[in-house]
Steps between C-alpha positions, in 0.01 A plus 500: 500500500821520701612848589829621350776638707443867577857600414465316162167680433666841542819391331733607786759337725421390852717783643327769289457833670158670543588742216583207272170335593305815432676550161426149392143519621422823312644359179288183518185688603535714191551191288212294630234767590171380353427838345817462288569134458218315329643147519286239666728442806593870553258539795631194676857611460403848616359354822797273545739798483285694748507207747872455465576863561250522790694227681860596416456870562388436860794413732292264720340314213829478312675348802225244541506422134880456490473256798196298406411580143132554406393316817661772708269769359180300516420603856525830674744768421761506775475825695178613327273447798146608422613756246429501124812500288380381165701698251288449186673670210764735653627658183489854363200505268643808328796288376266232361267738324769718353655186354185350348247782474713795412220687328651769283850351469617531139769291337694578186769326302642791304329399177159663546331193642308467824483154657148365437431769236574564134761746368389859506156442653356786717517421871187434703549604858419205731330601817708441816406254769384615846608333818334533845550319828206397716553409864258257659488317837582128519131422571388711200746317273363166612139597439551706182247752381451826321704810582472856375812691389564837342732521208630775275534417128500652152175460307421585134395868463129523430517833331724386213441127533871443568610662173656809669350719233233762567352453151602138458748580225864395481754533227811314395813590688727691258817377669444120479239503223257298708742217587554603867872448445778737390848437375779646704873509422729448796874531527675190638857369527432312177380819326149620426216252543137542408242374742123504517337635817163626619397815326574801727224710341200260542645267769451204271128544412560599142246784531477849652208713623447859406208556730557316835205394713430767765429243771791265462747742334548261209595196704177308442477396860382644831585408857226388739450343842244227535386237752525137403367190670746212483441138611770341705483120493462302827842377610695784348867496606748773573652624173217374275460712190157539333493604138207695352537528128416842358495662837812711443576821322375558147773560240536831328414550138237225516732246648390187686423489876743367760415262787429551868706294747391473862755355743348349818680569827373269773550601866655248740275294728568463868319163504586322176804413292448433135707268283368459149134390544554361853445684828695446824381600848561417865256423786589487873316253727523440876696197616189319622343524154819344352485218756128424501406609149222731397355695205620858442390782269752591230490813287547456125520771237124490439337347808551331837507113498517234765823299549515185705803471729579136577611390848869531555562760233852630513611861464609561139248259349371626166141428384386540137170667420433384149359762259520786752785681334514766220269494198685355203491710187327356193376211716144585595418407856847347559706613794829410659539357851554653839762363739451560874782466740407424866685667776444357856488771763689421821365698797764739645319556832294257701254552778550293820224262395642458142839430648358232728331334197823502296690351794237224523552427132873491562467253784263280289774474242754362742 
């Protein structure tokens, strides 16, 4: 399928500033994130937006793209050298999660209705999500594996089984009569208006406790620190977010449990540059190898392989190592490719004998 114009993908003009690019990117990432958008093509659009922003947010890549289109970004990143500049998903995860996974956010419409609930129903506190960041090396991200982390979270109190009551007894709230809502009269410019809001006496639960649990003080939850073993998939990219359902905080008053989100931060590599599932690297060879040809050893992300250098290879020639790139998610055993750029080393200093040999070559060419 033919790639769309990157400016069209982000919905911005060609002279858009970096702030405009970032604003458009964030908006689209929120729209197409697979955890939020369940449409069949949401993941592809999400990747398309990432690719467009990765290119246009980098001055060198953007210049190459403006001059040559998609062909201008297919090779090496101008000025990148051997560095690793893959940007992954450079957005503030807090913005995304606060938008879509707000946890305890409560909405009201002034008529005693909660969105997603029925009028006057007692509120169940939803457990909040937990977010952690794990930093791994580039090599660790390529291999994947299990990692231990320590997290702090709220767990259901064992003493009262989450009820918050020492004797397990609760009674109806006398203020809201068990509804969890109370009617309040407010003065406005239009006069007095009656609105329904969360009961201030029972905090929306509809019940109160006379004998609070001695361990949790009536909250029904306790804080703990525990070690977890998480599995990071091979080929993890910088900014990847792993979701573990039910790994967050337990809700109060018997509420449901939130989720645990682990954001992967991948360290830069001094050897490789990653673009999507493909890997780019450079190898330097002596001039005689370029002229006469030979076989050299090339490092890939998992192993060293042999690469045949044909006679007369020019500096800047790029060789493709098929299937030696990053592991492709959800495609068992499939990997991207590795592209190796050859740099021919020109000797800066010559011995007397070497100089005589080069002069002979020069005379032979005349």
